[in-house]
MARDOTOR-345161 format. One line per 5 residues: number of its first residue (from 1); their letters; for each residue x, y, z of N, C-alpha, C, CB. Coordinates in steps of 0.05 Angstrom, whole numbers, padded with zeros to 5 digits, m for minus. Last residue first. Glycine has a CB too. Layout:
<koltis>
NUM> A> X:Y:Z:X:Y:Z:X:Y:Z:X:Y:Z; ... $
</koltis>
This chain:
<koltis>
244> SGVIR> 00562:m01817:00036:00538:m01834:00034:00540:m01858:00053:00534:m01844:00006; 00589:m01759:00070:00589:m01779:00049:00564:m01796:00051:00614:m01797:00051; 00587:m01716:00104:00596:m01742:00115:00597:m01764:00094:00577:m01750:00137; 00576:m01671:00071:00595:m01669:00093:00605:m01696:00103:00582:m01655:00116; 00541:m01686:00032:00563:m01669:00025:00584:m01668:00046:00552:m01640:00019 $
239> RVGDY> 00502:m01714:00059:00521:m01729:00042:00545:m01712:00035:00507:m01738:00016; 00475:m01672:00084:00489:m01691:00100:00510:m01706:00083:00469:m01711:00112; 00454:m01645:00039:00472:m01631:00057:00488:m01650:00075:00457:m01612:00074; 00419:m01682:00016:00443:m01674:00001:00464:m01661:00020:00436:m01654:m00021; 00378:m01726:00033:00395:m01708:00049:00421:m01701:00035:00401:m01721:00076 $
234> DLWPD> 00347:m01766:00014:00336:m01739:00013:00354:m01718:00025:00310:m01739:00029; 00381:m01810:00023:00372:m01804:m00004:00361:m01776:m00007:00350:m01824:m00012; 00400:m01828:00070:00410:m01802:00061:00401:m01795:00033:00440:m01801:00063; 00381:m01879:00080:00371:m01857:00097:00380:m01830:00088:00381:m01861:00125; 00358:m01924:00040:00380:m01906:00039:00372:m01881:00055:00387:m01898:00009 $
229> QLFER> 00311:m01951:00050:00335:m01967:00050:00361:m01949:00049:00336:m01985:00026; 00271:m01914:00047:00272:m01931:00071:00298:m01947:00072:00248:m01951:00070; 00281:m01892:m00004:00287:m01876:00020:00289:m01894:00045:00267:m01855:00024; 00262:m01930:m00039:00291:m01925:m00038:00299:m01911:m00012:00299:m01908:m00062; 00208:m01924:m00028:00221:m01950:m00023:00251:m01947:m00022:00214:m01970:m00046 $
224> WRPDH> 00195:m01872:m00042:00195:m01879:m00014:00209:m01906:m00008:00167:m01881:m00004; 00194:m01843:m00090:00217:m01860:m00084:00219:m01868:m00054:00242:m01845:m00092; 00148:m01812:m00094:00152:m01834:m00113:00176:m01853:m00106:00157:m01823:m00141; 00155:m01775:m00049:00135:m01796:m00049:00141:m01818:m00069:00108:m01784:m00056; 00195:m01734:m00057:00199:m01756:m00038:00180:m01780:m00044:00194:m01747:m00010 $
219> GHRKV> 00191:m01689:m00087:00197:m01714:m00101:00201:m01737:m00083:00222:m01710:m00117; 00216:m01646:m00038:00203:m01648:m00063:00211:m01673:m00077:00209:m01623:m00081; 00217:m01674:00028:00232:m01663:00005:00215:m01665:m00020:00259:m01677:00002; 00170:m01659:00079:00180:m01676:00057:00198:m01660:00039:00156:m01688:00042; 00157:m01659:00148:00167:m01644:00125:00178:m01664:00104:00189:m01625:00134 $
214> RFYAA> 00111:m01651:00195:00123:m01673:00180:00131:m01662:00152:00104:m01698:00178; 00115:m01616:00254:00110:m01613:00225:00125:m01636:00212:00120:m01585:00215; 00087:m01607:00317:00103:m01625:00300:00095:m01621:00271:00101:m01654:00309; 00091:m01572:00376:00080:m01571:00349:00098:m01587:00331:00076:m01542:00338; 00076:m01586:00444:00095:m01585:00422:00080:m01585:00395:00115:m01608:00423 $
209> RRTVE> 00067:m01582:00513:00057:m01574:00487:00080:m01574:00467:00043:m01547:00487; 00049:m01612:00575:00069:m01608:00554:00056:m01601:00528:00087:m01633:00551; 00019:m01583:00629:00014:m01598:00605:00035:m01592:00584:m00014:m01593:00594; 00049:m01587:00693:00045:m01571:00669:00040:m01589:00645:00069:m01552:00663; 00067:m01612:00736:00040:m01602:00738:00032:m01586:00713:00037:m01584:00763 $
204> TSNGG> 00104:m01673:00719:00102:m01645:00728:00072:m01638:00731:00116:m01626:00707; 00109:m01722:00697:00105:m01721:00726:00104:m01693:00737:00128:m01736:00740; 00094:m01754:00642:00094:m01726:00651:00088:m01726:00681:00074:m01709:00635; 00127:m01800:00596:00109:m01792:00618:00111:m01763:00625:00114:m01809:00642; 00133:m01800:00523:00139:m01808:00550:00119:m01799:00571:00167:m01798:00558 $
199> INHGL> 00124:m01826:00458:00116:m01807:00478:00123:m01818:00506:00086:m01800:00476; 00179:m01843:00414:00154:m01849:00428:00148:m01827:00448:00155:m01877:00441; 00221:m01867:00359:00213:m01848:00380:00187:m01857:00393:00210:m01820:00367; 00273:m01879:00312:00253:m01890:00330:00247:m01870:00353:00262:m01916:00342; 00281:m01845:00252:00290:m01847:00280:00267:m01858:00297:00298:m01819:00290 $
194> LYHAL> 00266:m01837:00200:00270:m01865:00208:00279:m01868:00237:00290:m01878:00191; 00264:m01781:00194:00239:m01797:00193:00243:m01825:00205:00229:m01799:00165; 00306:m01746:00239:00303:m01762:00215:00278:m01778:00216:00327:m01780:00211; 00288:m01684:00269:00292:m01713:00272:00288:m01727:00246:00274:m01725:00293; 00298:m01626:00303:00299:m01637:00276:00306:m01667:00279:00320:m01623:00257 $
189> LLDGA> 00268:m01581:00346:00277:m01609:00343:00276:m01616:00313:00260:m01629:00360; 00280:m01518:00371:00272:m01533:00348:00285:m01561:00349:00281:m01518:00322; 00252:m01477:00423:00273:m01494:00413:00262:m01511:00390:00285:m01513:00435; 00207:m01453:00442:00221:m01439:00420:00244:m01455:00409:00231:m01413:00429; 00216:m01472:00509:00197:m01463:00489:00212:m01446:00468:00174:m01446:00502 $
184> RGCVQ> 00274:m01514:00517:00257:m01492:00524:00237:m01486:00502:00274:m01467:00531; 00287:m01585:00529:00292:m01559:00517:00272:m01538:00528:00289:m01560:00487; 00300:m01655:00517:00295:m01632:00535:00300:m01606:00520:00313:m01634:00560; 00281:m01718:00501:00288:m01692:00489:00280:m01670:00508:00273:m01688:00461; 00311:m01774:00529:00288:m01756:00530:00297:m01729:00519:00277:m01754:00558 $
179> EPEPL> 00335:m01834:00498:00340:m01808:00510:00314:m01792:00509:00363:m01793:00495; 00345:m01906:00506:00332:m01882:00496:00341:m01857:00510:00302:m01885:00499; 00398:m01950:00487:00384:m01936:00509:00370:m01911:00498:00404:m01928:00532; 00382:m01984:00425:00400:m01973:00445:00384:m01961:00468:00418:m01952:00432; 00351:m02044:00401:00348:m02016:00409:00371:m02008:00429:00321:m02012:00423 $
174> PIPPY> 00344:m02083:00342:00356:m02079:00368:00356:m02050:00375:00385:m02091:00369; 00278:m02084:00310:00307:m02079:00310:00318:m02078:00338:00313:m02052:00295; 00224:m02095:00281:00238:m02109:00303:00268:m02106:00302:00230:m02138:00303; 00185:m02037:00268:00205:m02056:00258:00220:m02069:00282:00224:m02042:00239; 00128:m02015:00274:00146:m02025:00296:00166:m02046:00285:00128:m02039:00318 $
169> GNATF> 00095:m02002:00233:00106:m01980:00249:00125:m01989:00271:00084:m01965:00261; 00084:m02052:00210:00062:m02035:00220:00072:m02013:00239:00041:m02052:00234; 00111:m02094:00189:00121:m02084:00215:00100:m02065:00227:00147:m02069:00211; 00085:m02101:00141:00083:m02122:00161:00092:m02112:00189:00098:m02147:00153; 00101:m02053:00116:00072:m02059:00120:00069:m02081:00141:00059:m02068:00094 $
164> FADPG> 00156:m02055:00112:00143:m02033:00127:00115:m02041:00134:00144:m02007:00111; 00170:m02092:00076:00169:m02101:00104:00157:m02079:00122:00197:m02109:00114; 00179:m02066:00030:00151:m02073:00036:00148:m02086:00063:00141:m02093:00014; 00234:m02060:00027:00218:m02038:00037:00189:m02045:00043:00219:m02015:00017; 00272:m02116:00053:00258:m02103:00031:00239:m02081:00042:00241:m02123:00016 $
159> HERFY> 00306:m02136:00090:00279:m02149:00088:00263:m02137:00065:00264:m02146:00113; 00353:m02107:00086:00354:m02136:00089:00327:m02149:00082:00362:m02144:00118; 00336:m02054:00082:00354:m02065:00061:00354:m02095:00062:00382:m02054:00064; 00308:m02050:00130:00293:m02050:00104:00310:m02058:00081:00282:m02022:00100; 00351:m02053:00167:00329:m02073:00168:00314:m02074:00141:00309:m02066:00190 $
154> EAHTL> 00380:m02008:00153:00392:m02035:00150:00370:m02056:00149:00412:m02041:00173; 00343:m01969:00169:00351:m01971:00140:00363:m01999:00135:00370:m01949:00133; 00343:m01978:00224:00319:m01983:00208:00325:m01986:00179:00299:m01960:00213; 00395:m01962:00236:00387:m01990:00240:00362:m01997:00225:00384:m01996:00270; 00392:m01908:00225:00410:m01924:00210:00403:m01954:00212:00439:m01920:00219 $
149> HTGPW> 00355:m01891:00262:00350:m01885:00234:00367:m01902:00216:00354:m01855:00228; 00377:m01903:00311:00359:m01923:00299:00350:m01916:00271:00334:m01926:00317; 00408:m01864:00335:00421:m01882:00316:00402:m01902:00302:00442:m01897:00329; 00372:m01860:00396:00392:m01850:00378:00404:m01871:00360:00415:m01836:00394; 00308:m01858:00405:00328:m01880:00407:00350:m01872:00387:00315:m01908:00401 $
144> VWLNG> 00270:m01812:00445:00282:m01820:00420:00303:m01842:00426:00295:m01796:00405; 00212:m01784:00473:00234:m01803:00476:00244:m01810:00448:00225:m01828:00492; 00189:m01720:00490:00191:m01741:00470:00215:m01758:00476:00193:m01728:00441; 00166:m01705:00557:00185:m01704:00535:00180:m01726:00514:00213:m01707:00546; 00138:m01695:00602:00122:m01698:00578:00140:m01700:00553:00104:m01675:00575 $
139> AEQTL> 00179:m01695:00637:00163:m01671:00635:00146:m01671:00610:00181:m01646:00635; 00219:m01733:00646:00192:m01738:00656:00174:m01713:00657:00193:m01751:00684; 00274:m01687:00655:00262:m01712:00645:00235:m01716:00659:00281:m01736:00651; 00270:m01616:00646:00278:m01640:00661:00265:m01664:00647:00270:m01638:00690; 00250:m01578:00613:00278:m01575:00621:00288:m01600:00636:00281:m01551:00638 $
134> QDTLL> 00212:m01558:00573:00214:m01586:00582:00244:m01590:00590:00206:m01607:00558; 00167:m01505:00563:00193:m01514:00572:00191:m01543:00581:00203:m01497:00596; 00125:m01507:00505:00129:m01505:00533:00157:m01514:00540:00107:m01521:00549; 00132:m01515:00452:00115:m01493:00460:00115:m01488:00490:00087:m01497:00449; 00181:m01535:00408:00172:m01537:00435:00156:m01512:00442:00196:m01541:00455 $
129> VGALL> 00172:m01560:00345:00176:m01535:00359:00165:m01539:00387:00163:m01510:00345; 00200:m01605:00300:00184:m01601:00324:00191:m01576:00337:00186:m01625:00343; 00201:m01636:00241:00209:m01610:00253:00190:m01605:00276:00208:m01586:00232; 00223:m01695:00214:00204:m01683:00233:00216:m01657:00243:00197:m01702:00256; 00236:m01710:00145:00244:m01704:00172:00221:m01693:00188:00268:m01685:00173 $
124> TFTGP> 00209:m01737:00101:00238:m01733:00103:00247:m01729:00131:00247:m01710:00086; 00161:m01790:00105:00168:m01763:00100:00198:m01760:00105:00152:m01742:00117; 00108:m01839:00094:00136:m01831:00100:00140:m01802:00094:00156:m01848:00083; 00058:m01870:00098:00061:m01841:00103:00089:m01833:00111:00042:m01833:00124; 00058:m01917:00043:00060:m01910:00071:00065:m01880:00074:00082:m01926:00085 $
119> RGDAD> 00010:m01923:m00009:00037:m01914:m00001:00038:m01908:00029:00045:m01889:m00017; m00042:m01934:m00021:m00024:m01956:m00016:00004:m01949:m00008:m00023:m01973:m00040; m00076:m01891:m00024:m00064:m01900:m00049:m00044:m01923:m00046:m00049:m01876:m00062; m00089:m01882:00029:m00109:m01894:00012:m00097:m01904:m00014:m00131:m01875:00006; m00029:m01898:00068:m00049:m01880:00056:m00068:m01895:00038:m00035:m01858:00041 $
114> HPAGD> m00020:m01948:00121:m00012:m01934:00096:m00035:m01917:00086:m00005:m01954:00075; m00022:m01935:00193:m00026:m01951:00169:m00021:m01934:00144:m00054:m01963:00168; 00044:m01910:00190:00026:m01933:00189:00000:m01926:00203:00040:m01958:00201; 00076:m01865:00199:00069:m01872:00171:00051:m01896:00168:00093:m01876:00156; 00134:m01867:00244:00108:m01858:00234:00101:m01869:00207:00107:m01827:00233 $
109> IHHMG> 00161:m01918:00286:00164:m01898:00265:00137:m01891:00254:00184:m01908:00242; 00173:m01930:00357:00158:m01934:00332:00168:m01914:00311:00127:m01930:00336; 00200:m01966:00414:00198:m01944:00395:00176:m01949:00374:00225:m01941:00381; 00181:m01988:00480:00194:m01991:00455:00188:m01966:00438:00185:m02017:00440; 00159:m01973:00528:00175:m01997:00527:00190:m02001:00501:00158:m02021:00532 $
104> PRHPN> 00153:m01910:00560:00150:m01927:00536:00169:m01951:00536:00155:m01910:00511; 00120:m01899:00618:00148:m01902:00608:00146:m01920:00584:00167:m01913:00630; 00071:m01858:00649:00079:m01877:00628:00109:m01876:00622:00063:m01871:00602; 00046:m01827:00687:00069:m01842:00695:00081:m01860:00673:00063:m01858:00719; 00020:m01767:00685:00022:m01789:00666:00048:m01804:00672:00023:m01778:00637 $
99> PPINL> m00026:m01720:00711:m00003:m01737:00715:m00003:m01761:00696:m00002:m01747:00745; m00012:m01682:00650:m00005:m01696:00674:m00030:m01702:00692:00015:m01679:00690; m00015:m01692:00581:m00030:m01681:00604:m00022:m01697:00629:m00060:m01683:00599; 00014:m01669:00528:00019:m01691:00546:00009:m01681:00573:00049:m01699:00547; m00003:m01653:00460:m00004:m01648:00488:00003:m01673:00504:m00032:m01637:00496 $
94> ALQVQ> 00015:m01632:00398:00017:m01655:00416:00018:m01646:00445:00043:m01671:00409; m00011:m01615:00339:m00007:m01603:00366:m00008:m01626:00386:m00028:m01581:00372; 00014:m01622:00276:00003:m01637:00299:00010:m01621:00324:00015:m01666:00300; m00002:m01593:00214:00013:m01592:00238:m00001:m01608:00260:00017:m01562:00248; 00004:m01597:00142:m00010:m01603:00167:00009:m01600:00191:m00021:m01632:00166 $
89> WPEAL> 00035:m01586:00099:00007:m01578:00097:m00008:m01582:00123:m00007:m01593:00075; 00102:m01560:00098:00082:m01581:00105:00054:m01570:00106:00089:m01593:00132; 00136:m01538:00041:00123:m01529:00066:00101:m01549:00073:00111:m01501:00063; 00188:m01579:00017:00161:m01568:00013:00150:m01560:00041:00142:m01589:00000; 00257:m01570:00005:00236:m01577:00023:00209:m01564:00016:00243:m01571:00052 $
84> TGSGT> 00299:m01551:m00027:00289:m01578:m00031:00264:m01585:m00016:00310:m01598:m00024; 00326:m01503:m00021:00303:m01504:m00038:00290:m01531:m00042:00310:m01493:m00064; 00388:m01533:m00007:00373:m01508:m00010:00350:m01512:m00030:00392:m01486:m00020; 00388:m01595:00028:00395:m01579:00004:00377:m01555:00001:00394:m01597:m00021; 00383:m01621:00076:00372:m01634:00052:00380:m01620:00026:00342:m01635:00053 $
79> LEAAI> 00405:m01591:00116:00410:m01620:00117:00402:m01633:00090:00394:m01633:00139; 00387:m01541:00106:00416:m01545:00105:00423:m01575:00106:00429:m01531:00129; 00334:m01545:00115:00343:m01548:00087:00373:m01549:00085:00332:m01525:00070; 00330:m01532:00169:00326:m01560:00160:00336:m01565:00132:00296:m01566:00161; 00339:m01477:00164:00359:m01494:00178:00355:m01523:00170:00356:m01491:00209 $
74> DLAQS> 00293:m01462:00137:00319:m01457:00125:00341:m01474:00138:00327:m01427:00127; 00254:m01476:00174:00256:m01490:00149:00282:m01486:00135:00233:m01482:00130; 00268:m01439:00217:00267:m01468:00221:00269:m01483:00195:00241:m01476:00234; 00272:m01386:00225:00292:m01398:00207:00290:m01428:00206:00320:m01389:00215; 00206:m01358:00225:00231:m01366:00238:00249:m01377:00217:00226:m01387:00261 $
69> KTLLS> 00158:m01354:00202:00168:m01330:00215:00193:m01336:00232:00147:m01318:00233; 00147:m01406:00184:00151:m01384:00164:00162:m01359:00176:00124:m01379:00150; 00142:m01438:00231:00162:m01444:00210:00168:m01420:00193:00152:m01467:00193; 00105:m01411:00261:00127:m01424:00275:00150:m01431:00255:00118:m01448:00290; 00065:m01398:00226:00086:m01378:00230:00109:m01389:00246:00075:m01354:00243 $
64> RLEPS> 00029:m01439:00230:00046:m01438:00206:00070:m01419:00211:00030:m01429:00181; 00001:m01423:00275:00019:m01446:00276:00038:m01447:00253:00002:m01472:00276; m00025:m01378:00258:m00010:m01376:00283:00009:m01400:00286:m00028:m01375:00307; m00053:m01395:00213:m00029:m01378:00210:m00012:m01376:00235:m00037:m01350:00201; m00085:m01443:00193:m00076:m01437:00221:m00051:m01420:00220:m00071:m01464:00236 $
59> EDTRR> m00095:m01460:00143:m00118:m01449:00158:m00111:m01441:00186:m00140:m01470:00159; m00049:m01481:00126:m00059:m01458:00111:m00084:m01446:00124:m00065:m01466:00083; m00041:m01525:00160:m00025:m01501:00164:m00036:m01477:00149:00004:m01507:00155; m00094:m01559:00190:m00082:m01551:00165:m00065:m01526:00170:m00103:m01547:00142; m00085:m01597:00250:m00096:m01574:00236:m00080:m01569:00210:m00095:m01549:00253 $
54> FYNYP> m00099:m01641:00302:m00086:m01638:00276:m00100:m01615:00261:m00088:m01665:00260; m00084:m01653:00370:m00100:m01638:00351:m00085:m01637:00325:m00108:m01610:00361; m00079:m01703:00421:m00069:m01690:00397:m00091:m01675:00382:m00056:m01710:00378; m00051:m01725:00480:m00076:m01716:00468:m00067:m01698:00445:m00095:m01701:00488; m00021:m01770:00527:m00021:m01757:00501:m00049:m01749:00492:m00008:m01775:00481 $
49> GRVTP> m00041:m01761:00596:m00022:m01770:00576:m00026:m01756:00550:m00022:m01799:00573; m00110:m01769:00610:m00083:m01765:00620:m00064:m01775:00599:m00078:m01779:00648; m00178:m01752:00613:m00154:m01757:00596:m00129:m01750:00611:m00156:m01742:00569; m00222:m01736:00640:m00208:m01760:00650:m00182:m01766:00635:m00227:m01784:00648; m00245:m01693:00614:m00231:m01689:00639:m00215:m01713:00650:m00250:m01680:00660 $
44> DPPEA> m00230:m01695:00544:m00246:m01705:00566:m00231:m01701:00592:m00254:m01735:00561; m00203:m01634:00518:m00201:m01662:00523:m00221:m01670:00545:m00172:m01671:00531; m00244:m01583:00485:m00228:m01593:00508:m00226:m01624:00509:m00240:m01583:00534; m00250:m01543:00442:m00251:m01572:00438:m00235:m01586:00461:m00240:m01581:00410; m00245:m01491:00461:m00267:m01498:00443:m00271:m01528:00441:m00263:m01486:00416 $
39> AVLGD> m00200:m01493:00494:m00225:m01483:00505:m00249:m01492:00488:m00224:m01452:00508; m00162:m01511:00458:m00169:m01528:00481:m00195:m01519:00494:m00146:m01527:00502; m00162:m01467:00423:m00170:m01494:00413:m00178:m01512:00436:m00146:m01507:00397; m00143:m01426:00455:m00170:m01425:00443:m00180:m01452:00434:m00171:m01405:00420; m00092:m01446:00466:m00110:m01440:00488:m00139:m01440:00477:m00103:m01413:00501 $
34> VFGNA> m00071:m01447:00414:m00076:m01473:00428:m00095:m01468:00451:m00049:m01485:00438; m00066:m01392:00405:m00083:m01409:00387:m00090:m01435:00401:m00069:m01414:00360; m00029:m01380:00444:m00055:m01368:00445:m00075:m01383:00428:m00054:m01339:00436; 00014:m01409:00424:00002:m01417:00449:m00025:m01405:00453:00020:m01410:00473; 00025:m01377:00379:00017:m01405:00376:00004:m01416:00401:00042:m01423:00369 $
29> RHVAG> 00040:m01329:00403:00016:m01330:00386:00006:m01359:00382:00022:m01317:00359; 00087:m01346:00429:00064:m01335:00445:00039:m01337:00428:00070:m01306:00453; 00119:m01361:00387:00111:m01381:00406:00087:m01372:00422:00135:m01388:00425; 00126:m01311:00363:00112:m01332:00348:00103:m01355:00366:00131:m01343:00326; 00153:m01284:00404:00127:m01275:00395:00112:m01296:00380:00131:m01250:00378 $
24> PPVVQ> 00202:m01312:00409:00182:m01314:00430:00155:m01305:00421:00191:m01297:00454; 00222:m01347:00347:00221:m01323:00364:00199:m01325:00385:00216:m01298:00347; 00256:m01407:00343:00230:m01394:00338:00228:m01370:00358:00206:m01414:00342; 00305:m01423:00364:00303:m01418:00335:00278:m01402:00329:00303:m01444:00319; 00325:m01439:00415:00313:m01412:00410:00313:m01405:00380:00327:m01391:00426 $
19> PLVLF> 00373:m01490:00400:00360:m01471:00419:00349:m01446:00406:00379:m01464:00441; 00359:m01552:00372:00372:m01526:00367:00357:m01504:00384:00371:m01518:00337; 00373:m01617:00372:00356:m01598:00386:00371:m01571:00385:00350:m01607:00416; 00373:m01669:00323:00386:m01645:00335:00365:m01630:00350:00400:m01628:00313; 00382:m01738:00303:00366:m01715:00312:00384:m01693:00323:00346:m01723:00333 $
14> GRVAF> 00415:m01780:00290:00389:m01779:00277:00372:m01756:00286:00374:m01804:00283; 00467:m01792:00304:00446:m01795:00324:00418:m01794:00313:00450:m01774:00346; 00498:m01785:00257:00503:m01808:00275:00479:m01813:00293:00527:m01802:00292; 00477:m01740:00231:00482:m01764:00215:00485:m01788:00234:00507:m01761:00199; 00477:m01702:00272:00452:m01711:00261:00456:m01737:00246:00440:m01690:00242 $
9> ERVQE> 00533:m01697:00277:00517:m01707:00299:00490:m01717:00290:00513:m01684:00320; 00545:m01674:00228:00556:m01701:00234:00540:m01713:00258:00586:m01699:00241; 00519:m01626:00234:00510:m01644:00213:00520:m01672:00218:00520:m01634:00185; 00550:m01605:00276:00522:m01610:00280:00511:m01629:00259:00506:m01584:00281; 00600:m01599:00250:00597:m01617:00273:00568:m01624:00279:00610:m01604:00298 $
4> ATLM> 00589:m01560:00213:00595:m01587:00203:00592:m01607:00226:00623:m01588:00191; 00533:m01521:00237:00561:m01527:00234:00565:m01555:00223:00576:m01524:00261; 00480:m01485:00209:00489:m01510:00221:00519:m01513:00217:00473:m01534:00210; 00486:m01436:00181:00474:m01436:00208:00480:m01462:00223:00444:m01433:00206 $
</koltis>
């Protein structure tokens, strides 16, 4: 399903946006779930910009089906290896409520603060499903800094993986120009864990919706220190095409 060119693009840029991976019916059911959630637990009327709900996937079949009733996980596994990915236990519903003139000044990576066991919340890749169209910039889009998955790995090789804790999600690396992720409802974003990203503004009249799944390869947790320094440790499919 992924071409060699797409795998090489992921290796260099750290992300892919794949059109219409999730069927319209699954997107419709997920949006119906979000409608009910917003009605039952509405944001404060003064809230503008990001607003998030977190739900267990095993208790939210309408959200779980975005992965299980589509080819999303199978496509992601082409990067990591067949049968290597665990189904994520949690989903983040990320809203961006207009008007929101915010423009992020810098990036971050997820996983801080660390978990109760002392391990940072690293994972293999982010699988994001767009639930609304984001066809133009400043439409609540996610911002990404292409190539920073590699720069972050260089940083952790130089300073050691425990530098994650002092960086607190904001490793001080040089940044390229950011890009805003555009797409239609049903498009799939696959992003490397180490890719720098942030939430942008929303100058439209539509609340941006996206569902984010933090996906781990089986066996990821015990070797998080190695993963921070070797971005392709979890990615057999990438190594097969582009090497290490």
